[in-house]
C-alpha positions as CSV (number, residue, x, y, z in Angstrom):
1,M,10.3,12.5,-73.8
2,K,8.4,11.3,-70.9
3,N,5.4,13.1,-69.6
4,F,6.6,12.9,-66.0
5,L,9.1,15.6,-66.7
6,W,8.1,18.1,-64.1
7,L,5.9,16.1,-61.8
8,I,8.6,15.9,-59.2
9,L,8.2,19.5,-58.3
10,V,4.5,20.0,-58.9
11,L,3.5,18.9,-55.3
12,V,5.4,21.7,-53.7
13,F,3.3,24.5,-52.4
14,A,1.4,26.7,-50.0
15,A,-0.4,30.0,-50.7
16,A,-3.4,32.2,-49.8
17,Y,-4.6,35.8,-49.4
18,A,-4.9,38.7,-47.1
19,Q,-5.9,42.4,-47.7
20,A,-3.4,45.2,-47.2
21,P,-3.6,47.1,-44.0
22,K,-5.6,50.3,-44.2
23,S,-3.5,53.4,-44.4
24,S,-5.1,54.5,-41.1
25,D,-4.0,51.3,-39.3
26,A,-0.8,52.5,-37.7
27,A,-0.2,49.3,-35.8
28,S,-0.4,47.1,-38.9
29,K,1.8,49.5,-40.8
30,A,4.4,49.4,-38.1
31,S,4.4,45.6,-38.1
32,F,5.9,45.7,-41.6
33,E,8.7,47.9,-40.5
34,N,9.6,46.4,-37.1
35,E,12.1,43.6,-36.6
36,D,10.6,40.1,-36.6
37,K,10.8,39.2,-32.9
38,Y,9.7,35.6,-33.7
39,L,12.6,34.9,-36.2
40,W,14.2,32.5,-33.7
41,L,11.4,30.0,-34.5
42,E,12.9,29.6,-38.0
43,D,15.7,27.6,-36.4
44,V,14.2,24.3,-37.3
45,T,16.0,22.0,-34.9
46,G,17.2,24.7,-32.4
47,E,16.8,23.7,-28.8
48,K,14.8,26.9,-27.9
49,A,12.5,26.5,-30.9
50,L,11.9,22.7,-30.3
51,T,11.2,23.4,-26.6
52,W,8.5,25.8,-27.8
53,V,7.2,23.2,-30.2
54,K,7.0,20.6,-27.5
55,E,5.1,22.9,-25.2
56,R,2.6,23.9,-27.8
57,N,2.1,20.2,-28.9
58,A,1.5,19.3,-25.2
59,A,-1.1,22.0,-24.9
60,T,-2.9,20.9,-28.0
61,A,-2.8,17.3,-26.9
62,A,-4.2,18.1,-23.5
63,E,-7.1,20.0,-25.2
64,L,-8.0,17.7,-28.1
65,E,-6.8,14.2,-27.2
66,S,-8.8,14.2,-24.0
67,S,-12.0,14.5,-25.9
68,P,-14.1,11.3,-25.6
69,E,-14.4,11.0,-29.4
70,F,-10.7,11.5,-30.2
71,K,-9.3,8.0,-29.6
72,T,-12.3,6.3,-31.3
73,L,-11.9,8.6,-34.3
74,E,-8.1,8.1,-34.5
75,G,-8.6,4.4,-34.3
76,D,-11.2,4.4,-37.0
77,L,-9.1,6.5,-39.3
78,L,-6.1,4.2,-38.8
79,K,-8.2,1.2,-39.6
80,I,-9.1,2.8,-42.9
81,L,-5.5,3.7,-43.7
82,D,-4.3,0.3,-42.8
83,S,-7.2,-1.6,-44.3
84,K,-6.1,-4.8,-46.2
85,E,-9.1,-4.2,-48.4
86,R,-7.7,-1.1,-50.0
87,I,-6.8,-1.4,-53.7
88,P,-3.0,-2.2,-54.0
89,M,-2.3,0.1,-57.0
90,I,0.3,-1.4,-59.4
91,G,2.7,-0.4,-62.1
92,K,4.2,-2.7,-64.7
93,N,7.9,-3.3,-65.2
94,G,8.8,-6.2,-67.4
95,P,6.7,-9.4,-66.5
96,Y,5.9,-8.1,-63.0
97,Y,3.4,-5.6,-61.5
98,Y,4.9,-3.6,-58.6
99,N,3.2,-2.1,-55.6
100,Y,4.2,-0.1,-52.5
101,W,2.2,-0.9,-49.5
102,K,1.8,0.4,-45.9
103,D,-0.3,-1.1,-43.1
104,D,-0.2,-1.8,-39.4
105,K,2.5,-4.5,-39.9
106,N,4.4,-2.4,-42.3
107,P,4.1,1.2,-41.2
108,R,7.0,2.5,-43.4
109,G,6.0,0.0,-46.2
110,I,7.1,-2.8,-48.4
111,W,8.0,-2.7,-52.0
112,R,6.6,-5.9,-53.6
113,R,5.6,-7.5,-56.9
114,T,3.3,-10.0,-58.5
115,T,1.9,-11.2,-61.8
116,L,-1.3,-10.0,-63.5
117,E,-2.7,-13.5,-63.2
118,E,-2.1,-13.5,-59.5
119,Y,-3.3,-9.9,-59.1
120,R,-6.7,-10.9,-60.4
121,K,-7.2,-13.1,-57.4
122,K,-8.8,-12.0,-54.1
123,D,-5.9,-13.2,-52.1
124,I,-2.8,-12.1,-54.0
125,K,0.6,-13.7,-53.5
126,W,3.2,-11.0,-53.3
127,E,7.0,-11.3,-53.6
128,T,8.6,-8.7,-51.3
129,I,11.5,-6.8,-52.9
130,L,12.4,-4.4,-50.1
131,D,11.1,-4.0,-46.5
132,V,11.6,-0.3,-45.6
133,D,10.8,-0.9,-41.9
134,A,13.4,-3.7,-41.7
135,L,15.9,-1.5,-43.6
136,G,15.4,1.4,-41.3
137,K,15.8,-0.8,-38.2
138,A,19.0,-2.3,-39.6
139,E,20.5,1.0,-40.6
140,G,19.2,3.1,-37.7
141,V,17.5,5.6,-40.0
142,N,13.8,6.5,-40.2
143,W,13.6,5.9,-43.9
144,V,10.6,6.9,-45.9
145,W,10.0,5.5,-49.4
146,H,10.4,7.9,-52.3
147,G,10.2,5.5,-55.2
148,A,12.3,3.4,-57.6
149,Q,13.4,3.4,-61.2
150,I,14.0,-0.1,-62.7
151,L,16.4,-0.4,-65.6
152,R,14.9,-1.9,-68.7
153,P,15.0,-4.1,-70.6
154,Q,16.8,-6.5,-68.2
155,Y,14.9,-5.3,-65.1
156,K,17.8,-6.5,-62.9
157,R,18.8,-3.2,-61.4
158,A,16.9,-0.3,-59.7
159,L,17.7,3.1,-58.4
160,I,15.8,3.5,-55.1
161,S,15.1,6.9,-53.5
162,L,14.8,7.1,-49.7
163,S,14.1,10.1,-47.5
164,R,15.0,10.6,-43.8
165,G,11.7,11.3,-42.0
166,G,9.8,12.2,-45.2
167,S,11.7,15.3,-46.3
168,D,12.0,16.2,-50.0
169,A,15.7,15.7,-49.9
170,D,16.6,12.0,-50.3
171,V,19.4,9.6,-51.1
172,V,19.5,7.4,-54.2
173,R,21.1,4.0,-54.1
174,E,21.5,1.2,-56.7
175,F,19.7,-2.0,-55.9
176,D,20.2,-5.5,-57.2
177,M,16.7,-6.9,-58.0
178,E,17.9,-10.5,-58.1
179,K,19.8,-10.5,-54.8
180,R,17.4,-8.1,-53.1
181,E,20.2,-6.0,-51.7
182,F,21.9,-2.6,-52.3
183,I,25.0,-2.8,-54.4
184,K,28.0,-1.9,-52.2
185,D,30.0,-0.1,-54.9
186,G,27.0,0.8,-57.1
187,F,25.6,4.2,-58.1
188,R,24.8,6.2,-55.0
189,I,24.3,9.9,-54.2
190,P,24.1,11.5,-50.8
191,E,21.1,13.3,-49.4
192,A,20.0,16.2,-51.5
193,K,17.1,17.6,-53.5
194,G,18.2,16.1,-56.7
195,E,17.6,13.1,-59.0
196,M,19.4,10.3,-60.7
197,S,18.1,8.3,-63.8
198,W,19.2,5.4,-65.9
199,I,20.8,5.7,-69.3
200,D,22.1,2.1,-69.4
201,E,23.6,-0.4,-67.0
202,N,26.8,1.5,-66.7
203,S,25.8,5.1,-66.9
204,V,23.3,7.5,-65.3
205,Y,22.3,11.1,-65.4
206,V,22.8,12.9,-62.0
207,A,21.6,16.2,-60.8
208,T,22.4,16.8,-57.2
209,D,24.4,18.9,-54.7
210,F,28.0,18.7,-56.1
211,G,29.3,21.2,-53.6
212,P,29.4,25.0,-53.1
213,G,27.7,26.9,-56.0
214,S,26.1,23.8,-57.5
215,M,22.5,24.5,-56.3
216,T,20.1,27.2,-57.4
217,D,18.6,29.8,-55.1
218,S,15.5,27.5,-54.9
219,G,17.7,24.7,-53.4
220,Y,17.6,22.4,-56.5
221,P,20.4,21.3,-58.7
222,R,22.0,23.8,-61.1
223,I,24.2,21.2,-62.8
224,V,23.5,17.9,-64.4
225,K,26.2,15.3,-65.2
226,L,26.6,12.0,-67.0
227,W,28.2,9.5,-64.5
228,K,29.8,6.3,-65.7
229,R,30.2,3.2,-63.5
230,G,33.6,2.8,-61.9
231,T,34.4,6.5,-61.9
232,P,34.1,8.9,-58.9
233,L,31.2,11.2,-58.9
234,E,33.4,14.3,-59.0
235,K,34.8,13.0,-62.3
236,A,31.4,12.8,-64.0
237,E,31.0,14.6,-67.3
238,T,29.1,17.9,-67.0
239,V,26.2,17.9,-69.4
240,Y,24.6,21.2,-68.6
241,E,24.9,24.1,-66.2
242,G,22.0,26.4,-65.4
243,K,22.1,29.8,-63.7
244,K,22.0,30.3,-59.9
245,E,18.6,32.2,-60.3
246,D,17.1,29.3,-62.3
247,M,14.8,26.8,-60.5
248,A,16.5,23.5,-61.5
249,V,18.1,21.5,-64.2
250,G,18.0,17.8,-65.1
251,A,18.2,15.2,-67.8
252,Y,16.8,11.8,-68.8
253,Y,17.0,9.1,-71.4
254,D,14.0,7.9,-73.4
255,D,14.9,4.3,-74.2
256,T,11.9,3.5,-76.6
257,E,13.4,1.2,-79.2
258,G,13.9,3.0,-82.5
259,F,13.1,6.4,-80.9
260,E,15.9,6.7,-78.3
261,R,16.4,10.3,-77.1
262,H,18.5,12.1,-74.5
263,V,16.7,15.1,-73.1
264,V,18.1,17.9,-71.0
265,Y,15.9,20.5,-69.3
266,R,16.3,23.7,-67.5
267,R,13.5,25.1,-65.4
268,I,13.8,28.9,-65.5
269,S,10.8,29.4,-63.2
270,F,8.0,27.2,-62.1
271,Y,6.1,27.8,-65.4
272,S,8.9,28.3,-67.9
273,G,12.0,26.4,-69.1
274,D,14.1,25.2,-72.0
275,Y,14.3,21.7,-73.4
276,F,17.2,20.3,-75.4
277,L,18.0,17.1,-77.4
278,R,21.5,15.9,-76.5
279,K,23.2,14.6,-79.6
280,K,25.8,11.9,-79.8
281,D,28.6,14.5,-79.8
282,G,27.3,15.9,-76.6
283,K,26.0,19.1,-78.2
284,L,22.5,20.4,-77.3
285,A,19.8,21.3,-79.7
286,R,17.0,23.4,-78.2
287,I,13.5,22.3,-78.8
288,E,12.1,25.6,-80.1
289,V,8.8,25.9,-78.3
290,P,7.8,28.8,-76.1
291,E,9.5,28.9,-72.7
292,D,6.1,28.4,-71.0
293,A,5.0,25.5,-73.2
294,E,5.6,21.8,-72.2
295,P,6.8,19.5,-75.0
296,S,6.5,15.8,-74.6
297,G,7.7,13.0,-76.9
298,H,6.3,9.5,-77.7
299,R,7.8,7.4,-80.4
300,E,7.8,9.5,-83.6
301,W,5.5,12.2,-82.2
302,M,5.9,15.3,-80.2
303,V,3.0,17.0,-78.4
304,V,3.1,20.5,-77.0
305,S,0.7,21.9,-74.4
306,L,0.4,25.7,-74.4
307,R,0.1,28.2,-71.5
308,T,0.0,31.3,-73.7
309,P,-0.8,31.8,-77.4
310,W,1.9,30.7,-79.8
311,T,2.3,31.8,-83.4
312,A,4.1,29.1,-85.5
313,G,4.0,28.3,-89.2
314,G,1.9,31.4,-89.9
315,K,-0.9,30.2,-87.5
316,T,-1.7,31.3,-83.9
317,Y,-2.7,28.7,-81.4
318,P,-4.6,29.6,-78.2
319,E,-3.5,29.1,-74.6
320,G,-4.6,25.7,-73.3
321,A,-4.3,24.0,-76.7
322,L,-2.6,20.7,-77.3
323,L,-0.6,20.4,-80.5
324,A,1.1,17.5,-82.3
325,I,3.8,17.1,-85.0
326,K,6.4,14.5,-86.0
327,F,9.4,15.0,-83.7
328,D,12.0,14.8,-86.4
329,D,10.0,17.1,-88.6
330,F,9.8,19.7,-85.9
331,M,13.5,19.6,-85.2
332,A,14.1,20.0,-89.0
333,G,12.2,23.2,-88.9
334,K,8.7,22.2,-90.0
335,R,5.7,23.7,-88.2
336,D,2.6,22.0,-89.7
337,L,1.1,21.4,-86.2
338,K,-2.1,19.5,-85.7
339,V,-4.5,20.8,-83.1
340,L,-5.5,17.9,-80.8
341,F,-7.4,19.9,-78.3
342,E,-8.6,23.5,-78.1
343,P,-10.3,24.8,-74.9
344,T,-13.8,26.3,-74.8
345,P,-15.2,28.6,-72.0
346,T,-16.1,25.5,-70.0
347,T,-13.5,23.0,-71.0
348,S,-9.8,22.5,-70.3
349,L,-7.2,19.8,-70.8
350,A,-6.7,18.0,-67.4
351,S,-4.1,15.6,-68.6
352,Y,-3.0,13.3,-71.4
353,D,-1.3,9.9,-71.5
354,W,-0.1,7.5,-74.2
355,T,-0.6,3.8,-74.8
356,M,1.7,2.4,-77.6
357,N,-0.5,3.6,-80.5
358,H,-3.1,5.9,-78.9
359,L,-3.2,9.2,-77.1
360,V,-5.8,9.5,-74.3
361,L,-7.1,13.0,-73.5
362,N,-8.7,13.7,-70.1
363,I,-10.9,16.8,-70.5
364,L,-12.5,18.8,-67.7
365,D,-16.0,20.2,-68.7
366,D,-17.1,22.4,-65.8
367,V,-14.7,20.4,-63.6
368,K,-16.2,17.0,-64.7
369,N,-13.9,14.4,-66.4
370,R,-14.5,13.3,-70.0
371,L,-12.1,10.9,-71.8
372,Y,-11.3,10.8,-75.5
373,I,-9.1,8.3,-77.5
374,L,-7.0,9.8,-80.3
375,T,-5.4,7.7,-82.9
376,P,-2.6,9.3,-85.0
377,G,-2.9,9.3,-88.7
378,S,-1.3,10.9,-91.8
379,G,-4.2,13.5,-91.9
380,E,-6.5,14.3,-89.0
381,W,-6.2,12.2,-85.9
382,K,-9.2,9.9,-85.2
383,K,-11.1,11.0,-82.1
384,E,-13.5,8.8,-80.1
385,P,-15.2,9.4,-76.7
386,M,-14.5,6.7,-74.1
387,P,-17.3,5.7,-71.8
388,G,-16.6,6.7,-68.2
389,G,-18.4,7.1,-64.9
390,P,-21.6,8.9,-64.5
391,G,-22.3,12.3,-63.0
392,F,-19.4,13.6,-60.9
393,A,-17.0,10.7,-61.3
394,K,-13.3,11.4,-61.4
395,I,-11.8,9.3,-64.1
396,S,-8.1,8.6,-64.7
397,L,-6.6,6.5,-67.4
398,W,-3.0,5.7,-68.2
399,G,-1.0,3.2,-70.3
400,V,0.2,0.0,-68.7
401,D,3.4,0.1,-70.7
402,E,3.4,2.7,-73.5
403,Q,6.4,1.1,-75.2
404,E,4.8,-2.4,-75.5
405,S,1.0,-2.3,-75.8
406,D,-2.3,-0.5,-75.9
407,E,-3.3,-1.9,-72.5
408,F,-4.4,0.6,-69.9
409,F,-5.4,1.0,-66.3
410,M,-8.4,3.2,-65.4
411,T,-9.7,4.4,-62.0
412,V,-13.3,5.7,-61.4
413,M,-14.5,7.3,-58.2
414,D,-16.4,10.2,-56.7
415,F,-17.0,11.7,-53.3
416,L,-19.4,8.9,-52.4
417,T,-18.3,6.0,-54.6
418,P,-15.1,4.1,-53.7
419,T,-12.4,3.6,-56.3
420,S,-12.8,1.0,-59.0
421,L,-9.7,-0.1,-60.9
422,F,-10.2,-1.3,-64.5
423,Y,-7.8,-3.0,-66.9
424,G,-8.3,-3.2,-70.6
425,T,-7.0,-2.6,-74.2
426,I,-8.0,0.4,-76.3
427,G,-11.0,-0.6,-78.4
428,G,-12.1,-3.3,-76.0
429,T,-14.3,-3.5,-72.9
430,P,-12.4,-2.9,-69.7
431,E,-12.3,-5.5,-67.0
432,K,-12.9,-4.5,-63.4
433,L,-9.8,-5.7,-61.5
434,K,-10.4,-4.4,-58.0
435,Q,-13.0,-2.5,-56.1
436,S,-12.2,-0.5,-52.9
437,P,-14.6,-1.1,-50.0
438,S,-16.9,1.5,-48.7
439,F,-15.4,3.0,-45.6
440,F,-18.6,4.9,-44.6
441,D,-22.3,4.8,-45.2
442,A,-23.1,7.1,-48.2
443,S,-26.6,6.0,-48.7
444,G,-28.1,9.1,-47.2
445,L,-25.8,11.5,-49.0
446,E,-25.7,13.2,-52.3
447,I,-23.3,15.2,-54.5
448,S,-24.3,18.5,-56.1
449,Q,-22.5,21.2,-58.0
450,H,-23.2,24.9,-57.5
451,F,-21.8,28.2,-58.7
452,A,-21.0,31.3,-56.7
453,K,-20.3,34.8,-58.1
454,S,-17.0,36.3,-57.1
455,K,-16.4,40.0,-56.5
456,D,-15.6,40.7,-60.1
457,G,-18.6,38.7,-61.4
458,T,-16.7,35.5,-62.3
459,R,-18.6,32.3,-62.0
460,I,-16.9,30.0,-59.4
461,P,-17.9,26.3,-59.3
462,Y,-18.0,24.2,-56.1
463,F,-18.9,20.7,-55.2
464,Q,-21.2,20.0,-52.2
465,V,-21.6,16.7,-50.4
466,S,-24.6,16.8,-48.1
467,P,-27.5,14.8,-46.7
468,K,-30.4,14.1,-49.1
469,G,-33.3,16.4,-48.6
470,M,-31.3,18.5,-46.2
471,T,-33.2,21.3,-44.4
472,L,-31.8,24.7,-45.4
473,D,-31.8,26.3,-42.0
474,G,-28.2,27.4,-41.8
475,A,-27.4,25.0,-38.9
476,H,-25.3,22.4,-40.7
477,K,-21.6,22.0,-39.7
478,T,-19.8,22.5,-43.0
479,L,-16.2,22.0,-43.9
480,L,-15.0,24.0,-46.9
481,T,-11.7,23.3,-48.6
482,G,-9.8,24.5,-51.6
483,Y,-6.3,25.1,-53.1
484,G,-6.3,27.8,-55.8
485,G,-2.7,27.7,-57.1
486,F,-0.1,26.2,-59.4
487,E,-2.6,25.1,-62.0
488,I,-3.8,22.2,-59.8
489,S,-7.4,21.3,-60.2
490,E,-9.7,20.2,-57.3
491,T,-11.8,17.3,-58.7
492,P,-14.1,14.8,-57.0
493,Y,-12.3,12.1,-55.0
494,Y,-13.2,9.4,-52.5
495,S,-11.8,9.7,-49.0
496,G,-12.7,7.2,-46.3
497,G,-11.1,9.6,-43.8
498,V,-13.4,12.5,-44.9
499,G,-16.4,10.2,-44.8
500,R,-15.6,8.8,-41.3
501,G,-14.2,12.0,-39.9
502,W,-16.7,14.5,-41.2
503,L,-19.6,13.3,-43.3
504,G,-21.8,12.1,-40.5
505,G,-24.5,13.6,-38.3
506,G,-25.7,15.9,-41.0
507,N,-22.3,17.5,-41.7
508,V,-21.6,19.0,-45.1
509,Y,-18.3,18.8,-47.1
510,V,-17.5,21.4,-49.8
511,V,-14.7,21.7,-52.4
512,A,-14.2,25.1,-54.1
513,N,-12.8,25.4,-57.6
514,I,-11.2,28.9,-57.3
515,R,-9.0,30.7,-59.7
516,G,-5.3,30.0,-59.4
517,G,-6.1,26.3,-60.1
518,G,-6.3,24.6,-63.4
519,E,-10.0,23.8,-63.6
520,Y,-10.6,26.0,-66.7
521,G,-7.1,25.9,-68.1
522,P,-4.1,28.3,-68.1
523,K,-6.3,31.4,-68.0
524,W,-7.9,30.3,-64.8
525,H,-4.5,29.9,-63.2
526,Q,-3.0,33.1,-64.6
527,A,-6.0,35.2,-63.5
528,A,-4.7,34.9,-59.9
529,L,-1.0,35.3,-60.2
530,K,1.1,37.9,-58.4
531,E,-0.6,41.3,-58.3
532,N,-4.0,39.5,-59.0
533,R,-3.6,37.0,-56.2
534,N,-6.4,38.4,-54.2
535,R,-8.9,37.1,-56.8
536,C,-8.5,33.5,-55.6
537,Y,-9.3,34.7,-52.0
538,E,-12.3,36.7,-53.2
539,D,-13.4,33.5,-55.0
540,F,-13.2,31.4,-51.9
541,A,-15.0,34.0,-49.8
542,A,-17.7,34.1,-52.5
543,V,-18.2,30.4,-52.1
544,A,-18.4,30.8,-48.3
545,K,-21.0,33.6,-48.7
546,D,-23.0,31.5,-51.2
547,L,-23.2,28.6,-48.7
548,I,-24.4,31.1,-46.1
549,E,-26.9,32.8,-48.4
550,R,-28.3,29.4,-49.5
551,K,-28.7,28.6,-45.8
552,V,-26.6,25.5,-46.0
553,T,-24.7,26.8,-43.1
554,S,-23.9,30.0,-41.2
555,P,-20.6,31.5,-40.0
556,K,-20.5,29.8,-36.6
557,F,-21.1,26.4,-38.3
558,L,-18.7,27.0,-41.2
559,G,-15.1,25.7,-40.9
560,I,-12.3,25.7,-43.5
561,E,-9.2,23.6,-44.1
562,G,-6.3,24.0,-46.4
563,G,-2.7,22.8,-46.7
564,S,0.4,24.1,-48.5
565,N,-0.9,26.7,-51.0
566,G,-4.2,26.0,-49.4
567,G,-2.7,26.8,-46.1
568,L,-1.9,30.3,-47.3
569,L,-5.5,30.4,-48.7
570,V,-7.1,29.7,-45.3
571,G,-4.5,31.9,-43.6
572,N,-5.8,34.8,-45.6
573,M,-9.4,33.9,-44.9
574,L,-8.4,34.2,-41.2
575,T,-7.0,37.7,-41.6
576,Q,-9.3,39.0,-44.2
577,Y,-12.7,37.4,-43.8
578,P,-12.8,36.2,-40.2
579,E,-16.5,37.0,-39.9
580,L,-17.4,34.3,-42.3
581,F,-16.0,31.3,-40.3
582,G,-16.4,29.5,-37.1
583,A,-13.1,27.6,-37.1
584,I,-9.9,27.3,-39.3
585,V,-7.5,24.4,-39.9
586,C,-4.2,25.7,-41.5
587,Q,-1.8,23.0,-42.5
588,V,1.9,23.1,-43.7
589,P,1.2,26.7,-44.7
590,L,3.0,29.7,-46.2
591,L,2.2,32.7,-44.0
592,D,5.2,35.0,-43.9
593,M,5.3,36.2,-47.5
594,K,8.1,38.7,-46.8
595,R,10.5,35.9,-46.1
596,Y,9.0,32.9,-48.0
597,S,11.5,33.2,-50.9
598,R,14.4,33.0,-48.6
599,L,13.2,29.8,-46.9
600,L,13.8,26.3,-48.3
601,A,12.2,25.9,-51.7
602,G,10.4,29.3,-51.6
603,A,12.4,31.0,-54.3
604,S,11.0,28.5,-56.8
605,W,7.5,30.0,-56.3
606,M,8.2,33.6,-57.2
607,A,6.5,33.1,-60.6
608,E,3.3,32.4,-58.6
609,Y,3.5,35.1,-55.9
610,G,6.2,37.6,-56.9
611,D,9.5,38.7,-55.4
612,P,9.2,40.3,-51.9
613,D,12.7,41.7,-52.2
614,K,11.5,44.0,-55.0
615,P,9.7,47.0,-53.4
616,E,7.2,47.3,-56.2
617,E,6.3,43.6,-55.8
618,W,6.3,43.6,-52.0
619,K,3.7,46.3,-52.3
620,F,1.1,43.8,-53.6
621,I,2.6,40.7,-51.8
622,Q,2.0,42.3,-48.4
623,T,-1.7,42.4,-49.2
624,F,-1.8,38.6,-49.0
625,S,0.8,38.0,-46.3
626,P,-1.2,36.7,-43.3
627,Y,1.7,37.1,-40.9
628,H,1.8,40.8,-41.6
629,N,-1.9,41.4,-41.7
630,V,-2.9,39.8,-38.4
631,R,-4.2,42.6,-36.1
632,K,-4.5,42.7,-32.3
633,D,-7.8,44.6,-32.5
634,A,-9.4,42.0,-34.8
635,K,-11.8,39.2,-33.9
636,Y,-10.6,35.8,-35.2
637,P,-12.3,32.4,-35.1
638,P,-10.6,29.5,-33.2
639,T,-7.6,28.3,-35.3
640,I,-5.2,25.4,-35.4
641,F,-1.9,25.5,-37.2
642,M,-0.3,22.2,-38.2
643,T,3.1,21.4,-39.7
644,S,6.1,19.1,-39.7
645,T,9.7,19.6,-38.4
646,R,10.9,17.6,-41.5
647,D,9.1,19.7,-44.0
648,D,11.9,21.0,-46.2
649,R,9.6,22.4,-48.8
650,V,7.5,24.9,-46.9
651,H,9.4,26.0,-43.8
652,P,7.8,25.1,-40.4
653,G,8.7,28.6,-39.3
654,H,5.7,30.0,-41.1
655,A,3.2,28.1,-38.9
656,R,5.4,28.5,-35.8
657,K,5.8,32.3,-36.1
658,M,2.1,32.9,-36.9
659,T,1.0,30.8,-33.9
660,A,3.4,32.6,-31.5
661,K,2.3,36.0,-32.8
662,M,-1.4,35.3,-32.4
663,L,-0.9,33.7,-29.0
664,D,0.9,36.9,-27.8
665,M,-2.0,38.9,-29.1
666,G,-4.4,36.8,-27.0
667,F,-6.2,34.9,-29.7
668,D,-7.8,31.4,-29.5
669,V,-5.0,29.4,-31.3
670,R,-3.4,26.0,-30.9
671,Y,-0.5,24.3,-32.7
672,F,0.7,20.8,-33.7
673,E,4.0,19.9,-35.3
674,N,4.8,16.4,-36.2
675,I,8.5,15.6,-35.9
676,E,8.4,13.6,-39.2
677,G,6.4,13.6,-42.4
678,G,7.9,16.2,-44.6
679,H,5.4,18.4,-46.6
680,G,2.8,15.7,-46.3
681,G,2.7,16.2,-42.5
682,A,3.0,12.4,-41.7
683,A,5.5,9.7,-42.4
684,D,3.2,6.7,-41.8
685,N,-0.4,5.9,-41.4
686,K,-0.4,6.1,-37.6
687,Q,0.9,9.7,-37.8
688,A,-1.6,10.6,-40.5
689,A,-4.5,9.2,-38.5
690,H,-3.4,11.2,-35.4
691,M,-3.1,14.4,-37.4
692,W,-6.5,14.1,-39.0
693,A,-8.1,13.0,-35.8
694,L,-6.9,16.3,-34.3
695,C,-8.2,18.2,-37.2
696,Y,-11.7,16.7,-37.1
697,T,-12.0,16.8,-33.3
698,F,-11.1,20.5,-33.3
699,L,-13.7,21.3,-36.0
700,S,-16.4,19.3,-34.3
701,Q,-15.7,21.0,-31.0
702,K,-15.5,24.6,-32.2
703,L,-18.2,24.8,-35.0
704,G,-21.5,25.9,-33.7
705,G,-20.1,26.1,-30.2
706,G,-20.9,29.6,-29.3
707,E,-20.1,33.2,-30.1
708,K,-17.2,34.0,-32.3
């Protein structure tokens, strides 16, 4: 099994918090019961709704784009995004190393390849495989690259995924790597939220929209089929059918020589599922791990990561542990599992990855990366620490080709140190292949880690990037961000955009590690699920209060930004803690938690937030539904909502309706909706630069600018 199994859907979300209306607040109570008069804004491409969008965009442009600093900032951000000096990250397929690249000449990007020898040079010679801009122009479609799967071991065919305007839904088309063209009568599926993967040259697994009843309530495939070349898609063999209320199903083939396996999976919810081995006769054998555990195979081994405790073979293993056993032994009923990692109060498993003969563990210790190399053996696995970056460095390591070698790539960065890319072999000294340039002057800045105390006494870490020797007078413009959901950890990263757009003139940047994320393992995430959702908002507010108490900043100088689940987060800061902030940027957010499960992919997130159609669950969900908690008699800081028409993950109606409602109440609100970009908000670098220039210009103008 490949470890990529559920990564396709991990980047999906938006959530935050808001307190329930007080029982004496008749107006707020009525808002839950009255008909939603802004429902028409959910008509994504309706003429009336788009007219409203254009009017709001024009008002925002008139206000922010006229600022003297806007054009300069937008141009600087675009130069960073288009810089030829950025590291062209590569992945190996056969003898070549592939890269997808966007710049000013290639706004939608080119898919290209080179050799390792050539890659080591300063001026790399690339061979272009596909020009997405040229393809879009030729076909009259605003294609956005979604990736490619190359068939091994011949490397002559690829399955290329393309999206219209950046939506999650895409088309998949078979591509001839030698002729550099799509195969006219090759494998092809129409636009849908699905997937197709190679079995061999003449067969693929397909999970897509097969017609009425073939998709789940979440909008993902319910049926996976085996499709043979030369036969119509409707004649493909059904491999597995899930239930309508499931999240999704799929299948893939592990082609590791000597360890070939067909794997079928069913996602019951975002955090639970079933995994099956598909035998030669087509029958399925369930891999008997807990539904909320994640099994992964490599050669003769299976490793299992746990979300909750598991008793097997007479032993109980804790949540957050990583276990190993011979794959065939496990399927035969043996349960002599080896513990490869067990969490402590300050450590968690961030990720793991294989080379051919070694397993690399990436451990978070108080949200700081530590790498360990594990070597399988007949008894205990050998464990050795791997030198990494100092201090607050974010370190990532992955195998170059886990089927062929123990070679690896490794990246090292932090908030102030640009990314370095290393190449090496386990046991040897890694070679620095590439170094990203500095996009801003970091010489006068420093990184520090602090801990706030949440409402229930929980210790909440956060990173602070600020001027060295900064005077603690409460007058520093500070941007606080976070996420707090779906087991996603917020670790240090280098961003030229943050550096140029914000870290200047004494400004401060802060990243909060609140519950709901994965910073301290499954318990940290599970502590803020459903009825306990308010904890992550209390955590974020605690960080804000700590910054104020430490006199780093003060409410009128403190801004916040969050997108997707982080958009819900800052939406709830708006409605529940408005007194703490001077300005709010809310991007591609969930906000209407009464209807979220009925919009696009929303049903897939009920394991995180709950089911609003169940009265007993709506009772607690409404406490963190910003759309229902906004009050006409409140005092809110200046706010900008940002989304994309082509976001088919989190419905743009969330941001539209919240903006319209607050405008009608007379609040200081502006709105921006990009016509393209999907859930990322932008389809190319120019659009991204424009969006972030709006964000930073708004924050610069509003923070410290007067009374709230």
